[in-house]
N, C-alpha and C positions, 0 to 999 in steps of 0.2 A: 435712754438706757443708762443705768448707773455703771460705775467702773467695774464692780465685781461681776455684774451680769455680763458686761462686755467680754471680760476675760474668760468667763465660763463658756461663752459662745466661741471665743477664739480657740480654747483648748479642744472643744468638741470638733471644731473645724479641722484642727491639726490631725486628730485621730482619723477623720474621714479621708483627709488627703493622703495620709500615710497608707491607709488600706488600699487606696486606688492607684498607688504609684507602681511603676515598673521596678523589677528587682535589679535592673542594671545599676552598676556602681563604678566610680572612677578607679583607676589603677591604685592598688594598695589599700583599698577599703573593701572589706568583705561584705557581700550581701547577706542578709539574715534569713535563716530557714524559717518556714512557717510552723505554726502550732508548737512553739517552744515555751509556752507558759509553764511555770513550775507545777509538776504533778502534785495532787493532793497528798499532804503528809510528808513531802520531800522539802529539804531546805532549798532556798533560792540559789545557793551556790551550785547546785546540780545543773540547773538551767544554764548558768553562766559558763560552767566548764564545757558544756556541750557545744558552745558556739564560738570557741576561740578561733582566731584566724588560722588558716592552714600554716603549718610550720612553726607555730608558737607553742613551745613546750614549757610549762610553768616550772619554776625552780622553787626550792623550799623557801618559806616565808622568812624574811630577814627580821631580826630583832634590833630595835634601835633605829637610828636615822638612815634613810635612803634618799638619794637625790638624783639618781640616774637609773636607767633600765639595764637589766641583764640582756644577753643575746636573745634572738639573732640581731644582726647589726642593722636591720632595716626598720626597726620598730620606733614609733613615736607615740608618746602618751600626752594627749591634750587634756589637761585638768582644769576645771572651772570652779571658782570659789564664790561664796557669798550668796548672791541672788537678790540684791536690793530691787532690781527692776524685773517685773513680770514680763515686760516686752522683750527684754534681752534673753531671759531664761527661755521664753517661748520660741525665740528665734533659734537658739541652740537646739531645742527639741525638734523644731521643724527641719533644721539642717541635717540632724542625725537621721530623721525619718526619710528624708529625700535621698541621702547619699550613702547611708550605711556607716558614716563616721562613728567610731567608737570613742566614748567619752567617759571620764570619771568626774562626777560632780562632788564637790565638797560644800554642801549647803549649810547655811545657818537657818535652822528651823523657825526662828522668830520672824523671818520674812515670809509674808503670805503668798509670795510668788510660787513657792513649792507646793502649796495646797491648790492654787489656782490652775497650775499646769498639770496637776497629777493625772487627770484623765488621759492626756496625750502622752505623758512621760511613762506612765506605769507599764504599758506594753513593751517599751524598749528596755526597761529594767528587768522585766520578767524574762525576756529573751537573752539577757546577758550582754546586749550591745552597749548598755549604759550601766555603770556601777556607781556606788556611793562610797565616800569616806566620811569621817567625822571631822567637822570644822567648828564644833561647839554650837550651842544654842544661840548665843547672842554676840559672838565675836569679841570677847574680852582678851586682854593679854593675860594668859593663864599664870604667868610668873608673878603677877601682882595679887593673885587670889590665894585664900587659904585652902587647905586640903579639901574641905567639904565643898567649897564653892567650885573648885576644879572638877570634882567628881560630879557635881550637879550639872555643870555645863555640858560635860561629855554624855552623861546618862540621859539628860533631857533631849539632846539632839538625836541620840540613838532611838529613844522611845518614840520620837516623832516619826522617824523613818519607818520603824516597825509598824506603827499605826497607819501611816499614810500610804506606804508602798509595800509593806509586808516583807521588808528585808532589813538586815542589820547594817550599820556602818562599819562594823568590825571587818578586818583587823587594823585598818589604817586611820591614823589621826594626823590631820594637818593643823597644827596649832596656829591660831591667828597671828599674823605678822611673822610666822616662823619662830616664834619665841617659845622656848621650852627649856627646862632644866631636868636634872636627874630626878628630882621630886615629881615634877609633872609627868615624866616618862613612867615612873613607877606607878602612879595613880592610874594613868591611862592603861598600862599593861594589866593592872588588876581588874580593869573594867573590860578587858578583851581587845584592847587596842595597843599591841606591843610594837607596832611599826610606825615610826614618825616619818610621814611622807612629805618631803620637801621637794625641791626642783632644781634643775640646772639650765632653765631657759624661761623666758617670760614674754608675755604680750605687752608688757609695760602699761597695762590699763588699770593699775591700782590707783592711778590719778587720772585727771582729765587730760586726754590726748586726742589728736585727730585720727581719722581712719587711716590716713596715709602714714602717720607715725606708727600706728599699731601694725600695719602691714610691714613696715620696716623692721620692727622687732621680730615678726614672724620670719622674715627672710633671714634674720640673723640667727634665730634659735630653732627653727624647724629642721632639726638634724637627727640623724640616727641615734637611738638610745637616749634621747632627751625626754625629760619630763618637763613639759611647758605649762606654766601657770597663767591662767587668764581669769577674768572676773565677769560675772553677769550683773554688772552694776550700771554701766554707762553705755550709750548707744553707738560709740565709735566702731565696735566690732561688727555690728549688724551691717555696716556699709561695705565690708570687705570679706564677707563669708565665702562668696564665690572665689575670690582671689586666694583665700586660705586653702580651699580645696584644690585649686589649680596648682598651688605650690606643693602640696602633698603629693599630687599626681606626678608633677614634673620631677620631683626628687625620688619618686618610686618608694615612698615610705608606707609602711603598714601601720595603721593606727590600732592601738591596743588600749584596753583598760588596765588599771593596776592589778585587778583580779585575774586578767588574762596571763600575766607574766609571773605572778607570784602565787603559788599554790596556798590556798587557805584550808585544804583538807587536813584533818587530824592524822 
């Protein structure tokens, strides 16, 4: 079996497993209601809004840079960037399906992992348990590009998510490397991405680290009102996913997507 066929089978298996699982979930992670696919003719944000965790009331969308969550004081946003590895993306999708963990993905559409896992991931997106932000098409430093190239990177990434998942990456842009300027922000806002989503915690996996080191970063940064950045690039995170969920449960944190806490309604 070639690699692409293998991951097609893997994605299909994740869907079947998710359908057959119990709705029980750890403390602080909300189970997902059934039949929450976006109604015909309605925007995807309608489905997302209907599944916010209890007690989470969205506040108006901020303009410019954000790096921490608004209240309540028990929320944690785990955000996952890039997607070089199909295996790691699939592991995050499986974790969310099994536990109810809420995630915000910031994918680069140039990585084929996002197409390969789409059958398993799409139902989580439709329910609002997983949301997307824009991380550009191919992960360049936007500050080094001309205006047209910046716009193309953002637009191509958004077009990919619309085509593959039926949703937009608006209103959040996470510029690669966190690098942005007023010029980049203006272009992004003109394209429907007025909020620059940064972070105040990390899993430290932007480079090669061990699973134990990654868990140490989680113990440091899995705190209330934190936006934690991780990456779906290297296998270290797959070895401690159960430990990450235990940590969330022990600290009685409620996982949220960025769309849960910031209203995108006009």
